C-alpha positions as CSV (number, residue, x, y, z in Angstrom):
1,M,0.8,24.3,-36.0
2,K,1.6,24.2,-32.3
3,R,2.5,20.9,-30.8
4,N,1.6,19.9,-27.2
5,I,4.3,18.6,-24.9
6,L,3.7,17.3,-21.3
7,F,6.5,17.2,-18.7
8,V,5.8,15.0,-15.7
9,D,8.0,15.2,-12.6
10,D,7.3,15.2,-8.8
11,N,10.1,17.8,-8.4
12,E,8.6,21.3,-9.0
13,T,12.1,22.8,-9.6
14,M,12.6,20.4,-12.5
15,L,9.2,21.3,-14.0
16,E,10.1,25.0,-13.8
17,L,13.5,24.3,-15.4
18,Y,11.7,22.6,-18.4
19,R,9.3,25.5,-18.7
20,M,12.2,28.0,-18.7
21,L,14.1,26.0,-21.3
22,L,11.2,26.0,-23.7
23,T,10.1,29.6,-23.2
24,S,11.8,30.6,-26.5
25,E,9.9,27.8,-28.3
26,R,6.4,29.1,-27.4
27,V,5.5,29.6,-31.0
28,R,6.0,25.9,-31.8
29,W,5.2,24.2,-28.4
30,E,2.4,24.4,-26.0
31,V,4.1,23.2,-22.7
32,R,2.1,21.6,-19.9
33,M,3.3,20.3,-16.6
34,A,2.1,17.6,-14.3
35,G,3.4,16.8,-10.8
36,G,3.0,13.0,-11.1
37,G,1.5,10.1,-13.0
38,A,-2.1,10.6,-11.8
39,A,-2.1,14.3,-12.8
40,A,-0.6,13.4,-16.1
41,L,-3.3,10.9,-16.9
42,Q,-6.0,13.4,-16.0
43,L,-4.5,15.8,-18.5
44,L,-4.2,13.1,-21.1
45,A,-7.9,12.4,-20.8
46,T,-8.7,15.9,-22.0
47,T,-5.7,16.9,-24.2
48,R,-3.9,15.3,-27.1
49,F,-0.1,15.4,-26.5
50,D,2.5,14.9,-29.2
51,V,5.2,14.2,-26.6
52,V,5.1,13.1,-23.0
53,V,8.4,13.5,-21.1
54,S,8.5,11.8,-17.7
55,D,10.9,11.5,-14.8
56,L,11.7,7.8,-14.1
57,H,11.5,7.8,-10.3
58,M,8.3,9.3,-8.8
59,P,6.2,8.3,-5.9
60,G,3.0,6.4,-6.7
61,M,3.2,5.8,-10.4
62,D,6.8,5.7,-11.8
63,G,7.7,6.9,-15.2
64,V,7.7,3.4,-16.8
65,A,4.2,2.7,-15.6
66,L,3.0,6.1,-16.7
67,L,4.5,5.8,-20.2
68,R,3.0,2.3,-20.6
69,E,-0.4,3.8,-19.9
70,V,0.3,6.7,-22.3
71,K,1.1,4.2,-25.0
72,R,-2.2,2.3,-24.3
73,L,-4.3,5.5,-24.3
74,S,-2.5,7.4,-27.0
75,P,-0.3,5.2,-29.1
76,G,0.7,8.1,-31.4
77,T,2.2,10.0,-28.6
78,S,6.0,10.0,-28.4
79,R,7.3,9.0,-25.0
80,I,10.6,9.9,-23.3
81,I,11.9,8.9,-19.9
82,L,14.4,11.2,-18.0
83,S,16.6,9.8,-15.2
84,G,19.2,11.6,-13.1
């Protein structure tokens, strides 16, 4: 069974890096990308994610606020913060 993972980062280069790193795992992971917290929450409203990985520092909604909202909306989703 494929699992859904969502990467959230305002840096397009980082999103592309995550996509490239998981290319070999396409059989196991469905990888989605969001350019910020608001976009991530829109995806979360229509898709169940097993894991959400978010950058810590983003304009608008930071990673902590986003993952708090993910926890509220989807408590079974694993949440990971990345910080440079």
